[in-house]
C-alpha positions, 0 to 999 in steps of 0.5 A: 534373469531380472536384476533386483533393481528392475523390480524396484524401477517400475514402482519407483517410476510410477511413484515419481509420475504420480508425484509429478502429476500431483504437483502440477495439479496443485500448481494449477489449482493455486493459479486458479484460486478465487481471490479473497473478498476485498477488505472493507474500507475504514469508516469516515471517522477513522480516515478523518482522524488518521489520514486527513486531519494530520495532513492538515495539521501543519501549514506548508512552508512553516518551520519544521514542516518538511520534517513533519511531512516526512514523518507523516509520509512514514506514518501513512505507510504504516497506517495503510499497511496496518489497515491492509489497504493492499487488500481493499478495493482501490475505488471503494477506498477512494470513495471512502476518502472522498466521503470522509473529506466531504464530511469535514467542516468547510474550514478544515476542507479548505486547509486540507485542500491547500496541504493535500497536493504537497502531501500527495506528492511527498507520498508519491515520491516515497514510492520511488526507490531512489527517494528512500535515501533522501536525507529528509527521511534521515533527519526526520528519523523515519528512514529505517521504518520507511525503507523496511516498509518499502521492501514489502510488496503488500505495504507498497500496494497499500501505500499506492492504494492510499495515494490513489484515494488522496489523488481523488481529492485533488483537482484534475491537472490543468490542460496544457 
């Protein structure tokens, strides 16, 4: 004589097997999803106004330049995350930054070329987890903002992509 639970066991096993198959299929579909088309890069005017010219606005070594640089690093993190530079093709972004730089007047290019290595290094250091506690960011009032941005993988990738674009403006390292 069959138990009452036996009549439910087979349909329940079939239902569980179906759920397992569907979940595996959904997981496989998610892994093979076609990546989204990269976002278009900002135009030259936006890059000049928001990235390049602020970098040239303060000469290194002047009073308050370190605090201004810390503020600018935080601003660049915010801008790159806000513009979703993590979803942009890094090579296209680098090319757009080079084009924006090339469209600047020669005098601004000269000033920016002097300031850019220090800014790029400051942005690079801000990607370092140990650098987040730097008292300079505290003094500039941007430590909390920068810390929150650094916790976001998207914001980190956006800042890395922007840094790659800025690095494209730097002269190649000297051979040893």
